[in-house]
RODO-2510 file (C-alpha; in nm, 4 decimals, decimal comma):
residues 511
     n   res          X          Y          Z
     1     m    -0,1326    -1,0916    -1,8257
     2     a     0,0851    -0,7895    -1,7566
     3     t    -0,0702    -0,4632    -1,8672
     4     r     0,1463    -0,2098    -2,0485
     5     i     0,0627     0,1591    -2,0325
     6     r     0,2011     0,3816    -2,3046
     7     v     0,1620     0,7408    -2,4227
     8     t     0,1186     0,8737    -2,7729
     9     a     0,0528     1,2127    -2,9288
    10     g    -0,2548     1,2285    -3,1453
    11     d    -0,6199     1,3152    -3,1921
    12     v    -0,8524     1,0900    -2,9914
    13     t    -1,1197     1,1199    -3,2596
    14     e    -0,8814     0,9580    -3,5101
    15     f    -0,7250     0,6922    -3,2862
    16     p    -0,8238     0,3322    -3,3738
    17     t    -0,8977     0,1289    -3,0614
    18     p    -1,1561    -0,1198    -2,9340
    19     a    -1,2590     0,1367    -2,6704
    20     l    -1,1879     0,5032    -2,5989
    21     v    -1,2302     0,6485    -2,2485
    22     v    -1,3301     1,0139    -2,2091
    23     n    -1,4659     1,1918    -1,9024
    24     l    -1,7158     1,4425    -1,7690
    25     f    -1,7420     1,6515    -1,4532
    26     q    -2,0704     1,6452    -1,2671
    27     g    -2,2999     1,9307    -1,3699
    28     v    -2,1343     1,9966    -1,7056
    29     t    -2,3958     2,0254    -1,9799
    30     q    -2,1654     2,0927    -2,2733
    31     p    -1,8474     1,8822    -2,2734
    32     g    -1,5177     2,0388    -2,3751
    33     g    -1,1630     1,9234    -2,4434
    34     g    -1,1192     1,5688    -2,5695
    35     t    -1,4688     1,4711    -2,4579
    36     g    -1,6123     1,7638    -2,6561
    37     a    -1,4160     1,6633    -2,9648
    38     v    -1,5492     1,3079    -2,9422
    39     d    -1,9011     1,4422    -2,8831
    40     r    -1,8833     1,6498    -3,2017
    41     a    -1,7473     1,3532    -3,3980
    42     l    -2,0443     1,1503    -3,2723
    43     s    -2,2903     1,4189    -3,3839
    44     g    -2,3625     1,5332    -3,0294
    45     a    -2,4497     1,1880    -2,8925
    46     i    -2,2853     1,2585    -2,5559
    47     s    -2,4591     1,5976    -2,5231
    48     e    -2,7926     1,4341    -2,5965
    49     l    -2,7434     1,1786    -2,3221
    50     i    -2,6467     1,4578    -2,0826
    51     a    -2,9624     1,6478    -2,1747
    52     d    -3,1717     1,3340    -2,1253
    53     g    -3,0229     1,2870    -1,7786
    54     e    -2,8588     0,9539    -1,8640
    55     i    -2,5073     1,0941    -1,8159
    56     k    -2,4629     1,3015    -1,5006
    57     g    -2,0852     1,2903    -1,4513
    58     k    -2,1080     1,1491    -1,0978
    59     l    -1,7906     0,9871    -0,9673
    60     g    -1,8004     0,6175    -1,0526
    61     e    -2,0616     0,6569    -1,3277
    62     m    -1,9792     0,4913    -1,6611
    63     t    -2,1740     0,5083    -1,9856
    64     l    -2,0861     0,2931    -2,2871
    65     l    -2,1627     0,4143    -2,6391
    66     h    -2,1104     0,2197    -2,9625
    67     t    -1,9717     0,4502    -3,2298
    68     m    -2,1146     0,2620    -3,5305
    69     g    -1,8123     0,3541    -3,7404
    70     r    -1,8365     0,7294    -3,6929
    71     i    -1,4859     0,7362    -3,5403
    72     p    -1,2098     0,4713    -3,5512
    73     a    -1,2772     0,3737    -3,1876
    74     n    -1,5367     0,0961    -3,1679
    75     r    -1,6753     0,2102    -2,8327
    76     v    -1,6627     0,5195    -2,6157
    77     v    -1,6842     0,5107    -2,2370
    78     v    -1,7848     0,8356    -2,0659
    79     a    -1,6479     0,8196    -1,7113
    80     g    -1,7851     1,0492    -1,4429
    81     l    -1,5229     1,2499    -1,2525
    82     g    -1,7595     1,3869    -0,9857
    83     k    -1,7690     1,7504    -0,8787
    84     s    -1,4861     1,9623    -1,0133
    85     g    -1,4278     2,1159    -0,6700
    86     d    -1,3618     1,7732    -0,5201
    87     f    -1,1416     1,6519    -0,8029
    88     d    -0,7892     1,5241    -0,7297
    89     t    -0,5575     1,2389    -0,8206
    90     a    -0,7592     1,0049    -0,5968
    91     a    -1,0541     1,0545    -0,8325
    92     v    -0,8298     0,9721    -1,1287
    93     r    -0,7162     0,6491    -0,9605
    94     r    -1,0723     0,5500    -0,8851
    95     v    -1,1986     0,6251    -1,2345
    96     s    -0,9036     0,4463    -1,3948
    97     g    -0,9489     0,1341    -1,1824
    98     d    -1,3254     0,1188    -1,2311
    99     v    -1,2981     0,1705    -1,6078
   100     a    -1,0278    -0,0945    -1,6430
   101     r    -1,2397    -0,3603    -1,4703
   102     f    -1,5519    -0,2469    -1,6588
   103     l    -1,3832    -0,2956    -1,9959
   104     r    -1,2207    -0,6225    -1,8888
   105     r    -1,5683    -0,7558    -1,8156
   106     k    -1,6669    -0,6539    -2,1681
   107     g    -1,3853    -0,8661    -2,3084
   108     v    -1,1813    -0,5680    -2,4251
   109     s    -0,8095    -0,6514    -2,4462
   110     e    -0,6795    -0,2975    -2,5040
   111     y    -0,8137     0,0549    -2,4958
   112     a    -0,7195     0,4220    -2,5110
   113     t    -0,7923     0,7065    -2,2730
   114     i    -0,7524     1,0804    -2,2487
   115     a    -0,5402     1,2164    -1,9634
   116     h    -0,7996     1,2611    -1,6885
   117     g    -0,7641     1,5939    -1,5112
   118     a    -0,4788     1,7299    -1,7213
   119     g    -0,5688     2,0784    -1,8388
   120     i    -0,9111     2,1925    -1,7178
   121     g    -0,8956     1,9491    -1,4246
   122     g    -0,5981     2,1334    -1,2766
   123     l    -0,3492     1,8435    -1,2719
   124     n    -0,0187     1,8572    -1,4506
   125     a     0,0566     1,5908    -1,7088
   126     s     0,2839     1,3867    -1,4834
   127     e     0,0352     1,3764    -1,1931
   128     s    -0,2476     1,2703    -1,4215
   129     a    -0,0477     0,9960    -1,5918
   130     q     0,0911     0,8616    -1,2645
   131     a    -0,2590     0,8348    -1,1191
   132     i    -0,3893     0,6695    -1,4371
   133     a    -0,1086     0,4123    -1,4274
   134     e    -0,1587     0,3389    -1,0579
   135     g    -0,5367     0,3204    -1,0823
   136     t    -0,5360     0,1031    -1,3929
   137     l    -0,2717    -0,1473    -1,2864
   138     l    -0,3915    -0,1770    -0,9280
   139     g    -0,7547    -0,1919    -1,0364
   140     l    -0,6789    -0,4815    -1,2720
   141     y    -0,4883    -0,6757    -1,0039
   142     k    -0,6030    -1,0356    -0,9594
   143     f    -0,4662    -1,3073    -0,7347
   144     d    -0,5511    -1,6454    -0,8818
   145     t    -0,2274    -1,8353    -0,8187
   146     y    -0,4049    -2,1222    -0,6487
   147     r    -0,6978    -2,1637    -0,8893
   148     s    -0,6371    -2,4787    -1,0914
   149     n    -0,8081    -2,3409    -1,4029
   150     g    -0,7298    -1,9728    -1,3559
   151     t    -1,0938    -1,8762    -1,3108
   152     d    -1,2061    -1,5965    -1,0835
   153     n    -1,4986    -1,7021    -0,8669
   154     q    -1,5388    -1,3457    -0,7428
   155     d    -1,6717    -1,2372    -1,0822
   156     s    -1,7482    -1,5077    -1,3376
   157     r    -1,7915    -1,2449    -1,6093
   158     e    -1,4223    -1,1586    -1,6065
   159     v    -1,2337    -1,3067    -1,9007
   160     d    -0,8978    -1,4740    -1,8605
   161     a    -0,7244    -1,2800    -2,1387
   162     g    -0,7131    -0,9549    -1,9419
   163     i    -0,6074    -0,6172    -2,0760
   164     g    -0,2710    -0,6080    -2,2461
   165     e    -0,2299    -0,2401    -2,3264
   166     v    -0,3711     0,0991    -2,2329
   167     t    -0,2743     0,4049    -2,4369
   168     i    -0,2964     0,7616    -2,3103
   169     v    -0,3662     0,9774    -2,6163
   170     e    -0,2612     1,3420    -2,5843
   171     r    -0,3230     1,6113    -2,8474
   172     d    -0,0452     1,8355    -2,7098
   173     a     0,2823     1,6760    -2,8183
   174     g     0,4648     1,8973    -2,5692
   175     a     0,2948     1,7177    -2,2795
   176     v     0,4025     1,3686    -2,3853
   177     n     0,7318     1,3712    -2,1927
   178     g     0,5530     1,4666    -1,8705
   179     l     0,2941     1,1972    -1,9260
   180     e     0,5604     0,9335    -1,9902
   181     a     0,7472     1,0343    -1,6747
   182     g     0,4282     0,9999    -1,4726
   183     v     0,3515     0,6598    -1,6250
   184     s     0,7022     0,5397    -1,5376
   185     v     0,6721     0,6389    -1,1704
   186     g     0,3138     0,5167    -1,1456
   187     t     0,4050     0,1796    -1,2938
   188     i     0,6912     0,1293    -1,0469
   189     l     0,4706     0,2211    -0,7510
   190     a     0,1823     0,0039    -0,8731
   191     e     0,4028    -0,2979    -0,9432
   192     s     0,5619    -0,2640    -0,6011
   193     t     0,2190    -0,2399    -0,4373
   194     m     0,1100    -0,5513    -0,6244
   195     l     0,4129    -0,7311    -0,4830
   196     a     0,2938    -0,6401    -0,1330
   197     r    -0,0548    -0,7661    -0,2205
   198     d     0,0858    -1,0948    -0,3464
   199     l     0,2888    -1,1471    -0,0301
   200     v    -0,0183    -1,0933     0,1888
   201     n    -0,2531    -1,2999    -0,0281
   202     h    -0,0307    -1,6083    -0,0293
   203     p    -0,1305    -1,8675     0,2342
   204     a     0,0849    -1,9014     0,5430
   205     n     0,2080    -2,2501     0,4483
   206     v     0,3745    -2,0831     0,1486
   207     m     0,4587    -1,7350     0,2792
   208     t     0,6773    -1,8374     0,5703
   209     p     0,9483    -1,6173     0,7243
   210     t     1,1982    -1,8003     0,5049
   211     k     0,9923    -1,7249     0,1929
   212     m     0,9683    -1,3585     0,2917
   213     a     1,3473    -1,3509     0,3179
   214     e     1,3806    -1,5165    -0,0228
   215     t     1,1472    -1,2561    -0,1714
   216     a     1,3543    -0,9791    -0,0149
   217     q     1,6635    -1,1370    -0,1681
   218     q     1,4999    -1,1355    -0,5133
   219     v     1,3990    -0,7714    -0,4719
   220     a     1,7469    -0,6739    -0,3543
   221     a     1,9032    -0,8387    -0,6577
   222     e     1,6500    -0,6765    -0,8907
   223     v     1,6974    -0,3160    -0,7793
   224     g     2,0469    -0,3212    -0,6303
   225     l     1,9969    -0,3262    -0,2528
   226     e     2,2180    -0,4689     0,0190
   227     l     2,0611    -0,7556     0,2113
   228     d     2,1287    -0,9091     0,5493
   229     v     1,9072    -1,1856     0,6903
   230     m     1,9551    -1,2485     1,0602
   231     d     1,8732    -1,5968     1,1931
   232     r     1,7785    -1,7090     1,5431
   233     d     2,1373    -1,7468     1,6628
   234     r     2,2439    -1,4012     1,5472
   235     m     1,9342    -1,2456     1,7025
   236     g     2,0267    -1,4195     2,0249
   237     e     2,3776    -1,2730     2,0079
   238     h     2,2186    -0,9278     1,9818
   239     g     1,9974    -0,9937     2,2847
   240     m     1,6670    -0,9774     2,0982
   241     g     1,4702    -1,1562     2,3682
   242     a     1,1379    -0,9897     2,2860
   243     f     1,1479    -1,1060     1,9226
   244     l     1,2728    -1,4540     2,0096
   245     g     1,0105    -1,4938     2,2822
   246     v     0,7414    -1,4731     2,0115
   247     a     0,9326    -1,7008     1,7747
   248     q     1,0036    -1,9813     2,0229
   249     g     0,6640    -2,1460     1,9828
   250     s     0,7069    -2,2137     1,6100
   251     e     0,9168    -2,4662     1,4200
   252     e     0,9514    -2,2122     1,1386
   253     p     1,2829    -2,0289     1,1830
   254     p     1,2437    -1,6542     1,2443
   255     k     1,4157    -1,3990     1,0222
   256     l     1,5118    -1,0370     1,0767
   257     i     1,5418    -0,9110     0,7203
   258     v     1,7490    -0,5966     0,6675
   259     m     1,7382    -0,4283     0,3246
   260     t     1,9645    -0,1279     0,2668
   261     y     1,9491     0,1362    -0,0060
   262     r     2,2354     0,3847    -0,0093
   263     g     2,1107     0,6805    -0,2100
   264     d     2,3343     0,9334    -0,0322
   265     p     2,6339     0,7329     0,0915
   266     d     2,8446     1,0381     0,1699
   267     n     2,5826     1,1647     0,4163
   268     p     2,4892     0,8788     0,6514
   269     q     2,2826     1,1168     0,8662
   270     n     2,0431     1,1597     0,5712
   271     n     1,8546     0,8443     0,6561
   272     l     1,5157     0,6836     0,6960
   273     g     1,4261     0,3505     0,8541
   274     l     1,1152     0,1518     0,7603
   275     v     1,0274    -0,1248     1,0057
   276     g     0,7592    -0,3828     0,9261
   277     k     0,5800    -0,6420     1,1355
   278     g     0,6091    -0,9765     0,9575
   279     i     0,3997    -1,2255     1,1561
   280     t     0,3361    -1,4745     0,8761
   281     f     0,0642    -1,6432     1,0794
   282     d    -0,0784    -1,5340     1,4107
   283     t    -0,2718    -1,7904     1,6132
   284     g    -0,2477    -1,5662     1,9181
   285     g    -0,0065    -1,8140     2,0780
   286     i    -0,1117    -1,9497     2,4172
   287     s    -0,3700    -1,6667     2,4276
   288     l    -0,5346    -1,8444     2,1356
   289     k    -0,7599    -1,6498     1,8995
   290     p    -1,1149    -1,7721     1,8260
   291     a    -1,1346    -2,0096     1,5291
   292     a    -1,3766    -1,7891     1,3338
   293     n    -1,1888    -1,5928     1,0654
   294     m    -0,8485    -1,7026     1,1940
   295     e    -0,7525    -1,7773     0,8323
   296     a    -0,7205    -1,4013     0,7828
   297     m    -0,4220    -1,4039     1,0155
   298     k    -0,2005    -1,5012     0,7220
   299     g    -0,2131    -1,1269     0,6581
   300     d    -0,0494    -1,0312     0,9867
   301     m     0,2708    -0,9739     0,7899
   302     a     0,1199    -0,6939     0,5783
   303     g     0,3439    -0,4342     0,7419
   304     g     0,6533    -0,6328     0,6515
   305     a     0,5191    -0,6904     0,3006
   306     s     0,4703    -0,3164     0,2496
   307     v     0,8284    -0,2485     0,3622
   308     i     0,9742    -0,5037     0,1188
   309     a     0,7597    -0,3529    -0,1570
   310     a     0,8501     0,0049    -0,0660
   311     m     1,2190    -0,0863    -0,0746
   312     r     1,1653    -0,2217    -0,4269
   313     a     1,0096     0,1085    -0,5319
   314     i     1,2819     0,3137    -0,3607
   315     g     1,5565     0,1062    -0,5216
   316     s     1,3939     0,1624    -0,8599
   317     l     1,3265     0,5365    -0,8209
   318     k     1,6659     0,6067    -0,6596
   319     p     1,5986     0,9112    -0,4371
   320     r     1,8987     1,0845    -0,2767
   321     i     1,8523     0,9442     0,0729
   322     n     1,9696     0,6357     0,2622
   323     v     1,6831     0,4011     0,3431
   324     t     1,6907     0,0839     0,5519
   325     g     1,4010    -0,1603     0,5581
   326     l     1,3758    -0,3997     0,8525
   327     i     1,1205    -0,6817     0,8534
   328     a     1,0663    -0,8841     1,1710
   329     a     0,9345    -1,2152     1,0360
   330     t     0,8135    -1,5094     1,2430
   331     e     0,5041    -1,7113     1,3266
   332     n     0,3134    -1,6806     1,6551
   333     m     0,2208    -2,0376     1,7441
   334     p     0,1026    -2,2213     2,0600
   335     g     0,3709    -2,4917     2,0553
   336     g     0,5159    -2,6716     2,3524
   337     r     0,7949    -2,4150     2,3757
   338     a     0,5663    -2,1122     2,3275
   339     q     0,5971    -1,8243     2,5706
   340     r     0,3286    -1,7990     2,8368
   341     p     0,1273    -1,5150     2,9851
   342     g     0,3331    -1,3951     3,2790
   343     d     0,6710    -1,4514     3,1127
   344     v     0,9180    -1,1635     3,1192
   345     v     1,1364    -1,0991     2,8143
   346     t     1,4328    -0,8648     2,7724
   347     a     1,4635    -0,6567     2,4571
   348     m     1,7870    -0,5677     2,2814
   349     n     1,8178    -0,2362     2,4679
   350     g     1,7881    -0,4112     2,8066
   351     k     1,4314    -0,3075     2,8846
   352     t     1,2067    -0,5804     3,0233
   353     i     0,8507    -0,6588     2,9181
   354     e     0,5954    -0,8665     3,1062
   355     v     0,3903    -1,0721     2,8619
   356     i     0,0292    -1,0296     2,9695
   357     n    -0,1209    -1,1500     2,6423
   358     t     0,0743    -1,3597     2,3910
   359     d    -0,1586    -1,2278     2,1198
   360     a     0,0016    -0,8850     2,1668
   361     e     0,3093    -1,0178     1,9898
   362     g     0,3586    -0,7647     1,7138
   363     r     0,4836    -0,4981     1,9478
   364     l     0,7386    -0,7432     2,0875
   365     v     0,9023    -0,8229     1,7522
   366     l     0,8900    -0,4575     1,6527
   367     a     1,0565    -0,3558     1,9800
   368     d     1,3737    -0,5428     1,8917
   369     a     1,3599    -0,4376     1,5261
   370     l     1,3405    -0,0731     1,6354
   371     c     1,6317    -0,1262     1,8733
   372     y     1,8394    -0,2735     1,5942
   373     a     1,7487     0,0163     1,3639
   374     r     1,8723     0,2578     1,6300
   375     s     2,1968     0,0593     1,6615
   376     l     2,2513     0,1242     1,2896
   377     g     2,2352     0,4982     1,3515
   378     i     1,8958     0,5536     1,1917
   379     t     1,7419     0,8758     1,3198
   380     r     1,4049     0,8772     1,1395
   381     l     1,1866     0,5694     1,1840
   382     v     0,8471     0,4636     1,0536
   383     d     0,7083     0,1296     1,1661
   384     v     0,4155    -0,0366     0,9924
   385     a     0,2032    -0,3093     1,1471
   386     t    -0,1352    -0,4778     1,1542
   387     l    -0,1023    -0,4175     1,5237
   388     t    -0,4424    -0,3857     1,6925
   389     g    -0,8048    -0,4710     1,6375
   390     a    -0,8753    -0,1551     1,8350
   391     i    -0,7727     0,0610     1,5383
   392     v    -1,0394    -0,1040     1,3249
   393     v    -1,2994    -0,0123     1,5859
   394     t    -1,1660     0,3435     1,5973
   395     l    -1,1093     0,4202     1,2281
   396     g    -1,2595     0,1327     1,0309
   397     k    -1,1062     0,0863     0,6869
   398     a    -1,1170     0,4510     0,5814
   399     c    -0,7716     0,5481     0,7058
   400     t    -0,4620     0,4236     0,8847
   401     g    -0,3960     0,5103     1,2461
   402     m    -0,0832     0,7188     1,3024
   403     m     0,0986     0,7802     1,6315
   404     g     0,4468     0,8923     1,7196
   405     n     0,6857     1,1310     1,8899
   406     s     0,7592     1,3618     1,5952
   407     s     0,4982     1,6039     1,4667
   408     k     0,7231     1,6875     1,1707
   409     l     0,7607     1,3272     1,0568
   410     a     0,3859     1,2799     1,1024
   411     r     0,3253     1,5848     0,8799
   412     d     0,5718     1,4491     0,6253
   413     l     0,3801     1,1219     0,6162
   414     g     0,0539     1,3113     0,5778
   415     v     0,1924     1,5030     0,2795
   416     a     0,3175     1,1809     0,1206
   417     g    -0,0230     1,0236     0,1845
   418     e    -0,1991     1,3108     0,0107
   419     r     0,0103     1,2443    -0,2990
   420     s    -0,0447     0,8685    -0,2867
   421     g    -0,4133     0,8860    -0,1953
   422     e    -0,3572     0,6825     0,1227
   423     r    -0,5120     0,8483     0,4264
   424     f    -0,3838     0,8712     0,7841
   425     w    -0,5300     0,9979     1,1114
   426     e    -0,3101     1,0879     1,4062
   427     l    -0,4074     0,9728     1,7547
   428     p    -0,2793     1,1385     2,0748
   429     m     0,0220     1,0029     2,2621
   430     l    -0,0524     1,1521     2,6040
   431     e     0,1583     1,0462     2,9017
   432     d    -0,1611     0,9377     3,0786
   433     y    -0,1677     0,6333     2,8506
   434     r     0,1771     0,5249     2,9662
   435     d     0,0275     0,4308     3,3049
   436     l    -0,1821     0,1609     3,1341
   437     i     0,1250    -0,0448     3,0431
   438     r     0,3054    -0,0182     3,3768
   439     s     0,4014    -0,3595     3,5126
   440     d     0,4440    -0,4715     3,8722
   441     v     0,7331    -0,7004     3,7808
   442     a     0,9022    -0,5507     3,4714
   443     d     0,9673    -0,2178     3,3030
   444     m     0,6382    -0,2451     3,1164
   445     k     0,3725    -0,4957     3,0147
   446     n     0,2753    -0,5786     2,6582
   447     s    -0,0970    -0,5134     2,6949
   448     g    -0,2831    -0,2330     2,8652
   449     g    -0,6247    -0,3908     2,8316
   450     r    -0,9269    -0,2567     2,6433
   451     q    -0,8694     0,1130     2,7057
   452     a    -0,7021     0,2969     2,4154
   453     g    -0,5630    -0,0306     2,2839
   454     s    -0,4005     0,1158     1,9733
   455     i    -0,2367     0,3970     2,1669
   456     t    -0,1006     0,1806     2,4481
   457     a     0,0564    -0,0493     2,1889
   458     a     0,2256     0,2540     2,0374
   459     m     0,3351     0,3719     2,3831
   460     l     0,5276     0,0479     2,4228
   461     l     0,6949     0,0919     2,0843
   462     r     0,7966     0,4454     2,1779
   463     e     1,0214     0,2991     2,4486
   464     f     1,2340     0,1377     2,1773
   465     a     1,2410     0,4189     1,9215
   466     e     1,4203     0,6131     2,1952
   467     d     1,5360     0,9567     2,0757
   468     a     1,4804     0,8964     1,7020
   469     d     1,2029     1,0806     1,5205
   470     w     0,9449     0,8034     1,5025
   471     v     0,5964     0,7396     1,3683
   472     h     0,3929     0,4209     1,4023
   473     l     0,1333     0,3240     1,1405
   474     d    -0,1375     0,0768     1,2455
   475     i    -0,2763    -0,0734     0,9234
   476     a    -0,4987    -0,3415     1,0767
   477     g    -0,7999    -0,1857     0,9062
   478     t    -0,6506    -0,0619     0,5801
   479     s    -0,4346    -0,3630     0,4905
   480     t    -0,7341    -0,5355     0,3314
   481     a    -1,0407    -0,4299     0,1339
   482     s    -1,3762    -0,6047     0,1627
   483     s    -1,4875    -0,5107    -0,1900
   484     s    -1,3451    -0,3754    -0,5148
   485     k    -1,3673    -0,0044    -0,5890
   486     g    -1,1298     0,2075    -0,7912
   487     h    -0,7681     0,1010    -0,7484
   488     l    -0,8560    -0,1217    -0,4520
   489     v    -0,9647    -0,4807    -0,5070
   490     k    -1,1041    -0,7296    -0,2606
   491     g    -0,8247    -0,8735    -0,0479
   492     a    -0,4854    -0,7236     0,0314
   493     t    -0,4429    -0,3537    -0,0521
   494     g    -0,0655    -0,3088    -0,0272
   495     v    -0,1121    -0,0047     0,1989
   496     p     0,1073     0,1928     0,2705
   497     t     0,3687     0,0927     0,0083
   498     r     0,3225     0,3970    -0,2144
   499     t     0,3207     0,6405     0,0775
   500     l     0,6464     0,5015     0,2177
   501     a     0,8152     0,5353    -0,1203
   502     q     0,6729     0,8852    -0,1638
   503     l     0,7980     0,9801     0,1826
   504     a     1,1511     0,8778     0,0863
   505     m     1,1288     1,0799    -0,2365
   506     n     0,9913     1,3850    -0,0568
   507     l     1,2579     1,3744     0,2147
   508     a     1,5262     1,3374    -0,0508
   509     d     1,3921     1,6456    -0,2278
   510     g     1,3709     1,8410     0,0978
   511     k     0,9914     1,8688     0,0792
***
């Protein structure tokens, strides 16, 4: 069931709904604002629970009260916002996602909420509403396409009906327009992120390179993008030997998907390129991965999925900037024609790469995709890839690894990430690391061994970004979540779809 989020002006104490969500900062003993109004209408019931220590306002805390007819709402949920000094839109997303799943488990099909953080929380109406929309929709996300009866084995308490509508109730009628604008943006970003999640969660026998291209075609038609899908022959004509070396072991035809949004057609230099790794299944090739957990390698196209999804959001939001999304989609299989360790491949720009490890394939397909982006005249590039296990060792799942040749573009991504709530950590690109990928027989080798594995992979990519401003995002850790909390649910996260879209909007606005 699709969830609709709407805004209305009114008094929360007089709004009829199965459930009403209010909030409380940690340490507050006397609630104010909408929560205070509800408390007074309930004869101080919330204040009493605060005094008794049952409600503390800690982030993630939820307390359910039955109103017994004292107000039109049947239930009230008091959601903890945590410490006021730590409060931001990330807290709103978390609270909104947690509350949405909490009420879904209770069988609630619709509910109302106050605008978390607007007013005393320091957020403007649009920021609050955008975070509520993102947190709610992403928190309610479920992927049950392949369950024959639609049940969710992850949580048997969840009902199939879902939540159909969430209403943000705002006393100040003058704030409604800002809230509606925030809901509109938040809904677009959340729906786009859910598309990325779907693409990653589908099994590899369904989500082939061809299916990724078909999805890109649907997105392009939906939001008005140009689309070009390059097949094996055309890639060969362009000299994309690095990409085709990976693809040659699979019977599935490879695709280089190019999606173009022209938001500033009179200024072609005002551009941004988003390049995504789209390995729809990664066996490791001849350098075969261990069997344990190999099923997770259907998600090795998460970078490409996030680029398709970001292009959907950008096409919908229409920032004044030209954006090109390039997705390098293929399988990495150990077939009879698969490339071997020791092979040398030639990328589109003429540089040669010795293949030391066929499981270091992502950097090979990205090399040619970056070259092609440069041939289109793109001067700002961000590539996104589940590139290395080393980044998971380094950063875990808390943040995405970031490397590049442009401190400004890295800062721009950091600013966009702060707005989206997706976190990044920049690793050094010292020339010392370049020595680790020197080859005795080619210009470079595709693996530098165990030392600084994430950085050496990025060092190879740098050779193909050439003189463009370029940043590489390694999402091997953040592309999936191991449990549900806030707007994240177990499985694919859709990271960094919202940040990429926000980056395009910020650059268009000159931020």
